[in-house]
N, C-alpha and C positions, 0 to 999 in steps of 0.2 A: 505492498498498499503506500501510496506516495505520501510524502511529509505534509505536504498540503491537503489531502482528504485526512490526514490522521487530525490535522488541526481544525478541521471542520466536525469532527468525532469529538474532540477531546471535551468541549463543554458537556456534552452529554455525560462523559464518566467514562469513554474509553482511552485509558491511559494505556494502554498497551497494545500492541499491535495484534488485529485478528488473525485466523489464520490465513484467509482471502479475503480480500474485499474487491468487487467488480461493481464499477460505476458506470450508469446509463449504457447499459449493454443493449442493442438496438433487439427488436422484437424476435429474429430468427435467432438470434445466438443464445436468448433467453430458454426458447423451447430446445434447442439441444442442451442447454444445462439441466432443463427441467426431466429432459429423456435420460439423461446420462446418470442423474442424480434418483432414477427410477420413482420423479414425482408424479406421472401419468404418461397415457402412450396417445398415440396418434389414431384418428378416427380416419375412415375412407375421403373424406374431404380436403384431410391436412390438419384439421384443428388440433388443438392439444386438449385431450380429457382427463381432469383431476379429478380426485374426491377431497372433501373438506372435512372427514374424519366425523368425529362423535357429532358436532354441530353443523347443522344443514339449514341454518338461519341465525339470524342475530339472537342475541341472547338479552332482551330489554333490561330485565331485573338483575343483569351484572355490570351494567353501564352507568359509572361513576362520574361525577364533576368534583374536584377539588374545592373545598370551601376554604375561602381566603379573604382576603380584605375587599380584592377584584370582585370577587363572585359572590360573595355572601349577600350583598345589598340588592344583586341585579336578578340571581337567578330565581326561577320558580321552585322553589325546593319542593319534593314531595316524591310519590313514587315512582314518577318518571325521572326526575333530575334528583340523584340519590346525592348526599354530600360524602366526601371522601376526606381524610385528613391529610394533609400536607407533609406530616412527618413519614406516615405510612407510604406516600407516593414515593418521596424521597427514598427509602428502603427498598421498594419494591424495583425501583428503576435501576438501584445499584445492584439490585441482584441479577436483573434481568442483563444487562450489561456485561456483567462476570459470566453468565450463560453464554453470552453471545460472544464473548471474546476468544472463543474456542470453536465458533463455528466459520464456516464459509457464509460470507455474507453478500448480500444484494442491495447496493444503494442508488435510489433513483432521484434525480433530482427534477421537480415538475411544479406545477402551479395548479390551482383552480381560481376559475374566473375567466372568462372569453374577454371581456371589457379589461383592457389595459388598466385603467384607473382601479380597478376592484381586485386586482390579482392578489392572491396569496401564494407567496412562494413556499414549497414544501421540500422536505428531505424525507424521504421514505426509506427505512432499514427495514429489509426483509431477511427472514432466515431462509425462506423458500423461493426458489427461482420463478416459478410460476406465480406466487404472489407478486414479485416486483414485473411480471408480464401483465399481470391484472393492474396494476399503478401505471403502466407505461400506456394503458387501454383507457382507463377510466378517468386519470387526470389528464391535464393538458402537457403537451410536450412543447420544451421550447426549441427555439431553431437552432442548428447545431452551430455552436461556438460562439452564441451570443452573451454567455454570461460565463464567464471563465472563472468568476471569484462568487460563486452563489452563495447570497445569505439567506437562509430560510428563515420565513416568517412562523412556521409550525413544522413540527416534527414528528412523524410515525415511528414508532419502534414498535415491529410486528414479530413476536417470536411463537408459534402455534405451540411448539415443543416443550415453552416454559409455562409450567405449572404453578401458581400460588399456594400458600399456605394459608388458606381462610384464618385459621387460628392465631397468627402470626403477623398476617400482611394487611388483616382488615377487610378483605373480599368475602363474598357470598359464598362462592363455589373455586374452584380450581382455576375457571377460566374469569376474564375480565377484559372492561374495554375503559380505561379512565384518562377523562380530558383536565389537562392543568392550563388554563388560561395564563396564569401569571408565568408560568416556565417555557409554556407554548409546546406543549410536548403531548401527543396521544400515546400511551401505553396499550398493546392489546396482547393479551396470553394466552395459552391453554386453549383457544380456538382455531381452527383453519378456516373459517368462513370468511372469505376473502371481503365481502360486501360490508364487514366490521369496518374497513377502513375507509373505504368512499362515506359511508353514512356517519361515521365518526368526524372528517371533515366538512360534511354537510350540518353537522351539529355547532361545529365550530363557527361555519359563516352565519347561521342561525343566531348567533351570539354577536359576532364582530359587526357586521353590515348594517342592523338596525342602529346600533348605539355607537357607531364611527362613522358611518355613510347615509344615514336614513335611508338605506335601500333596503327593500321588503324581498327577502328568501323566500321561495317558492317550491313546494313541493309539486312539482307539475312537470307536465310536459309541453312543448309550443311547438307552432308551424306559423309560416309565413307564405300568404298567394304572392301571386304575380305582379300583383297591384301595390305589394309592401304591406297588406295588411295583416298584421299578427294575429295569432288566436293562441290562449291557454288553456289547457285542460287539467283541472284538478278530478282526484277520485280515487278511494281506496281499491284494495285489490279486489278483481272481479268485477268492476264498474264498466271495465271497458277503456281506459284512459289510454293504453296502447293501442289500441286498434281504432278507436275513433280519429286519435290524433295522427297516425299515418295516414297519409294521403298522397297518392302519386301526382296528384295537382297542385300541391302545395311545398314547400321547402321544409324540411324539418331541421328545427334548432335544436332541440335537445329532448328527450325522454323521461326526463326523470326531475332535476334541479335548475332551478333558476333564480336571477334575481332581476329586481325593478326598479332602476334607476331614479333620482329625483328629475334627471333632465334627458337622458340618453334612451332611455326604453328598457330593452330584457336583453340578459344574456344567459347563456348556459355556464354553467358552473365547471361542465365537464367535458371530457375528451370525446368520451364513449359511451356506449350503450352498455345496460345489463339487464338484459331480457329473459323473461320466463322461457323455458322451451317446452313445458310438459304438454305434449299432444299436439307438437308443432306441425303446422301443415303448409307444405308449399304453397298451394293454392291460397290459403287464406291470409298467411302472413310471409309473402314471398321475399320481403326485403330482409328479414331476420333468417331465413332459412338461407339465402345466398350470402349474407353475411359469415356465414360457419366456414369459412375456408381457413386456408393457412395462414397463423397467426392468431386466429380467436381460439378461444378459450370455451371449454363444456362443464359444467360441475356436476358431479354425482349422476350424470346419465349412465346408460349400459347399451351395450351392442347386441343387435341381434345374434342368437348364440350360433357360433362358427364362425362369426365376420368381423371384421370391424366398421359396421355400419351401423348407426346410431338407432336405438329404439326410442323413440321419444314418447311413446305410451307407457314406459317402462317406470313405473313408481316404487321400485324396489327400495332405493336409498330414499327419497323423498318425492314431495310434489314440488318441491320448490328446486327443479332442476332449472339451470340456467346457463346463459352464453354471455361471454364478454368481448367486444370487439370495439374497435376505434369507429369514431364518427364516422370517416372517411369510406369506411365499409359499405356505408348506405348511399346508392346512386343520387338520390335527392338531398343530401345533407347538406346545411347552410355552412360554411367558413369561409371567414371566422363566424362561430355560432352565435350572432350575434342579430335583433331586430328592434323594430320601433317598439312604442308602446303599445299594448294590444288594444284593437278594436273590440274585440269579444273575448269574455271571459267563461268558460263552462265548468259547473259544477256536476260531477256524474254523479249519480246514484243508481244503486239497485235496489229499488223500493220493494220488496218481498210481499210487503202489507198491500200495494195493489191502491195505495191511497194519493200520492203523487202524480201531479200530471207529467206526460211524456216531454214536455216543454213548458217552460215557462219564464217569464221575463222578471229578473228582481230589481227591486230599488235599492237605495245604497243600504237603508237600515235591512231589509232584507236579506242582501248580499253580506253584509257583516255577519248576522245573525246567523247564516246559514254555514258560512265560512268557519265559524267557531263553533258550530256544532258537527260538521264533518260527517253525514250521516250517512250510511249504506246498512244494508240488512243480510246476513249470513241466511242461509236456507239449508234445509236438512240434508245429510250426506257430505256436506263440506268440511264437518270435524265431526269428532266423537261427541255424542249426548246432544248433537243438536238435532231435534225432532219436528220442532216448527219454526218458523222464520222467529230470527231474534235480532234486533237492533244493535247496530253499533256505531259508536260514536267518536271519531278521534278527530281534536281540534285543529282546524287549518288543513285539515286532511293529512297529517303529519305529527299528531301530538308528540310519538315519541323522540321527534328530532328538536323539539322546542326548548332552549335554555332558559329563555325570556318568559314572563307571562302569556298565553296566548292572548289576551285581549290587546297587547301590544301590537302583534301583527294583524289583527282585525280592524284596529283603529288606522293602522298603515295604508291597508287596502282601502278604506273609507277616503283617506285623503288620497289616493291616488285616483278615485272616481271623481272626487272635486277637481282634482287637476286636468283630468282627461275627462271633458264632460261627454264625449262621444261614445266613449267606452260602453260595451252593454253587457250585464250579465244573465248568463242563463241556467237554469237549474235543466238538467236533461234527468230524466227516469229510464233508465235502461233496464228497469225489472218489468213488475208486472202490472198486466192491465184486467180488468174483468171479474177481479176476485184477486184474493191472496194467493201465495205461492200454495200449488194443490187444487185449486179450485180456477184460477184465471191462468192466463197465458203470458208468457213473457214478450215483452215488446218486439217487433221484429226488427233486426239488424240494418233493413232496407229503410225501414220506416225513420228510424233514429240516424240514419246518415242523411236522409232529406231534410229532417229537421235541422240539423247542423249545418247543413249545407244552403239552407234558407235563412239561416240567422248569418251565417258567412257573406252570403251576397246582397243582404239588403231588403230580400223578399219579404221580410216581416214588418217592414218599416210602415208601410199603411195598410196593415192589418190590424181591425179591431181587438182588443183583449177586453177580458172579464177577470173580475178577482175571485179568488178562489174563497169560500166562505170561511175555512178555517186556517189556511197558511197563510193567505193575504196576497201570494203570487199571482203574477198576469197571467192568464192564460189566452193565446191567441185563438181567435175563433176558426181560421184557416191555416192550412200550411200546404204548399204545393208538394201532390205526391202521397198526400198522408190523408185516412179517411177521417171527415170531419168528427165524427161521433167519437173517435180516440182522443180526441184531444182535450175534453172534458173527463175526468176519470169516472166521476158520479156516473155518467152516463151510459159507460160499459158495465156496470154492476145491474145483474137481474133483479137484486134486494137493496134498493137506493138507502131504507133504513139501516141495512146491514153495514153499507158503504159508509153512513154517516158515524154509526159506532166505533166503526174500525178506525176512520181520520180522527175521531175524539181519541181514542188510546194511544195513537200513534203521536199525537200531538201532546199528550200529556208526557210520553217518554221525552220528548223534547225539552220541555219544560224540566223535568226532574234532572235531565241531563244537563241543563243549564244553572242549574242554581250553585254549581260550584263556582260559575264565571257572574254570578249576578253582582257581587258586591264589588266587582271591578269594571262592571261594563257601563258603556257612557248610555244617557237615555235614547241617543240613536240606534243604538245595536238594540237595546230591550225593544223596541218599537217593532223589531221584525219579528217578535215570537208570535205562535199560532196564536188563535184567538179561539180557545176550546168550548168558552162559554154559549157561543153562537151555534154551536151543534147541540150543546146539553139542554139549550131554551127550546 
């Protein structure tokens, strides 16, 4: 290892030279290192297939934030942001560095944030070659030779083979992901799930951007039309965020994490995509299918027996099988991945109760309220013991990534709507119509696409709207290509009184969920709450 590189690592505690350190290896070399070290195998498309081990997803209960003078007054402490003692962090970091000093290491210098004014320089130290390849894909890659004295704003130290001693180190289990905003270090140990790195940095940006730059971080996908009209899509798992934002007629800005600046519009935080591949189909998602080629990564997938062809229906390891690849693998990707302020914002929900309209327009209050609610519904078969529809709420469609109180982000959304009076916010129900799950039927994807197209093209600008009696959102009377009777959910039920009861029950769940925010929410936000009494009367 060069003296210069050792000097960069020394502040982290690397006082002795590790066995071998590889700096900024290109993707093809990292694949060869991973194969040499038996970290993965090649598929027939040339992609590298690797396993994440015991953890096939993030472990939110093992995510901590160091509580100190900087974070104590600002972080929203609780079950999501769990405090960690500074001395325990120092102790754990020292133990990790000692462990890694005997390993072959992979170091990457990259950044998060496609907009130059909001970039976060990163140094990623990986125990595994394929994790460094993941970092190469998901973070943004500096041009060769642009910065020979890289000074990192934040460092990730990832060591899946290192396990904590909970009784000594203060963790809950042997695995952990701990953010230290004062020391600007993210420690990840005991887990091979690569997504902990990308979501850890997303958490960092969710803290820094509002506090330092008045920029709204968003857990959403984004695309842009030929006329320069950007759109963003929020939604929890299963609502259609990736499917509906993928449009061959629109450029893809990014599929997961973005920022909305005070002056310059939106920008992608990442340099790649991290897509689910369970039941991946070439006809339905050709962009993802074709991106799985040499250099791409597949996680926790399995082969068709006797071949090196991936069986995407195989759930032996997990349903959370994924692929990671650089944004350039998508033909219509926008690079650099920036765009103007959005003209349309879509909140996607899969309402299994069949209550919410398939499309509705939200005013400022309703937009902030539904943003804070982050609603969708799980249905039978998606999880163990789920036998009937269950409401799921996740603030700002990504509560587990929010270090600040969720109302902070909702207020910022309202401010953006004030600054950009032409922006329209839409609530799209990709769930059920004509009854709840088991009685009604799921909204056809072709109808949902027609509604989104109508919103994007301005076809709803001169259409009459009427207010939903419970949720207060505005429902259009007509949408090109969609049967008119589907637009008012009450009309699709054979028993209107049963609809009224179900709507009241769902509204009450919204109100119950919102109680934890009520003391922090402004009058404007509270004005977007459903009016249950209108049904009860």
